[in-house]
N, C-alpha and C positions, 0 to 999 in steps of 0.2 A: 902335534896331531899325528895319529897313526896313519899308516899307508892306506888302510881301507877307507877311513874317513876322508882323506885327501882325494882319493879316487872318486868318492861319491860327490864331493863338492865340485870336482872338475867335470864330472859326468853331467851335472845339471846346469853348468855354466851356459848362459845365453839360451836356455831352453824353456819350453813350456811344461809346467807341472800341472797336470789335470786333476782338479778336485772333483772326485766322484762321490757325491753325497746326495741323498734324497730324503725328504721328509715324508712322514706317514700320510700327510695331506696331498702330496704330489701325485699327479696322474701316472707318473712312472714308477710309483712305489709298488714294485712287482717282484716276485721271487726271481733271483738271478740277475737283476738289473745292474747291480754294481759291477759284476763280472763282465756284462755286456758293454758297459760304459768303458771299462778298462780295455776291453778288446778293441773298441773304437779308438781309444788312445794309442794302443799299440800300432794299429793300422795307420794312424795319423802322425806317428813318430813323436809322441809325447816323451819327455825325458825322465818323467817320474810321476808319482801320484800322491795325492793327499786323501787319506781314507779314514773315515770315522768308524769306531767300534772295533774291538778285537776280533769279533766274528768276521767282519768284512776284510779286515787285514789278512787273516788266515786265508780267506778265499783268493784274495788278490795276489798274495805271495805265491800261490800255486799257478798263477798265470804269467807273471812277469818276474824278471830278475832286476828290473830297474828300481831305483830308490823309492821307497815308500815313506812318506811323512805320515805317521800314525798319531791319531788323537782319539779321545773318547769324550763326547759331549754328554754331560750329566745335568739333569734338571735345568735344561736350557731356558724353559719358560719361567722359572721361579728364582734362579740364582744369578747373581751378577757374574760370578766366576764359574763358568761352565765347561771350559775347554781343558780336559785332563786336569781336574782341579786338585787331586790328591795323589799320593804315592801308590795308592791301590790301583788307580786307573793307569798310572805310569807303568807299573809292573805288568799289568795285563797287556798293554799296548806293545811293550818291548817283547814280552813272551810270545806274542802273536806273530812277530816277525818284522816289525817296523825297523827301518834303518835310522830314522830320525823321529824323535818324539816331540810333538808340538804341545805347548802349554801356554796358558794365560800367564803373562808376565807383567801385568799392569799393577798399579799400586792400589787396586780395589781389594776389598776384604772378601775372603772366601767364607764358606759356611762355618769354619772354625775360628773365624775372627782374625786370621792371619793375612798379611799382604800376600797377594797372589804370587809375586816374584820370588817369595821365599822358598818356593818349591825348587828353584834352579840349583842352589848348592846341595840340597838333599839328593837330587838326581845325580849331580856330579860326584857326590861322595859314594853313592851306591853303584852307579854305572859310569865309571870314569871314561869308558871308551864309546859311549853312545853320543850321537849328535843331538843337540838340543836346539829346537826352533822356538824362539820366544815370540808369541803373538802379543803385539803391543798396540798402543794408541797413538804414540807420538815419539818424537826424536829423543826426548828426555828419558822416557821409559826404555827405549831401544838401547841407548848407551848404558844405562844401569844394568839391564839384563845381560849384556855382553860382559860387563865388568864382573857380574856375579858368576859367570861361567857358561853362559849360552854361546853357541857357535854361530847362530844366525838369528836374524830378526825379521819380522814381516808386520806391516801395519794392518793386520787382519781385523783388528778391533777399533780401527780409526772412528767408525761411526758411533762408538760409545764415548767419544770425547764429550765434554760438557757442552760445547758449542761447535759441532762439526760444521765445516763449510759446505760440505756436500755429503749426502748419503746415497746418491744415485750415480755418481761418476768418479773416476780416479782422482785422488787429491795429489797431484804431482808436486805441488809446493811442499807438502810434508815429506814426500819421498826424498826430495832434494835435501831437506833438513836432516833426515835420517842418515842419508849417505854422508853428509858432511860431519855429523856428530859421531858416526861410527867408523870413520876412516881408520884403517889398520887394526880395528878391534874385532871385526867379524864380517860375516857375509849378510848382505841385505837382499831379501827376497820381496818383490812387489806382489801384494795381494790386495784385492778389494775393488770391485766394480770395474774390472777390465772387460770391456765389451767388444773390442775390435782388435784385429792384428796391429793396427796403427797404435792403439793404446799400449800394446805389449812392446812394440819396437821403441816407442817413446820412453817406456819404463827402463829398457836396457840402455838407451842413450843417456838417460839421466843417472845411471850408475847402479841399477838393479843387477844382481848376479843371475837371477832367473825370475820368471813370472808365473804366478799361480792363476789359473783361469777355472772358474766353476760354472756359475749360472749361465753364462753366455753359450756354453757348450753342452753341459750335462743336465740343464733344467730348461728344456725348450719352451715350456709354457711361460717362463719368466721372460725369455727372449722374445716370444711372441708379444707379450704385454708391453715390452719395451718399444717394439715397433708400433703397435696399435695405439698406445697412449699418445705418442708423438703425432701419429697420423690423424687421430681424432681431434687433437688440439688444432692442427692445421685446418682441418675440415670445418671446425666451428668458426675459425677466423676468416677463411676463404671458401665460400660455398663452391663445391665442385659442379661444373656444368658439363652435361653430356650432349 
């Protein structure tokens, strides 16, 4: 591993990587919002950022010199493999200034009928010095992705397992399995349903190198719903008296 990549991996160790992404249906889908979210991350001492689309990567690159995990979601509503699915998207993400390129590295088929993880050796051949983050569902896919040439893995796609134990809270059991499976092979990043600082600290304690947090910070309407849904359940069970 070259000196630059080692520095990036050291820079994010034990840190919070802020995922700054918004959907067109989000209340915060406004011009300049990604830049403002990153500015909030800079103020709050995030160690890096996970950013979707080349356009946004270029904008964020002008704000921070911290590591950027770049990706490009394509046909998210219609395709099983939608995170940087082809080399076309990889090229654009890297050209935009990403330090790390995130790809779907599951064994699902992309729109070309190929296993998603087959993109890893293609990236490694064309860009031998770029860091590759494999978004996976489980420990088996994590280990295989690292053996194919990825540098780091994250259970970003855990909820797409056939029978996920949870889609609303961190699945620490799978994190432990991934850490065990991937020992000495690469870096494990925790991502997925991290809602509190305690969740993040627990992830580090269980062996994660760094933690990605998105919805809990950058999509406040989702965080609001997280609170109200629990509070409304409580209210239905125990009528509040004033």
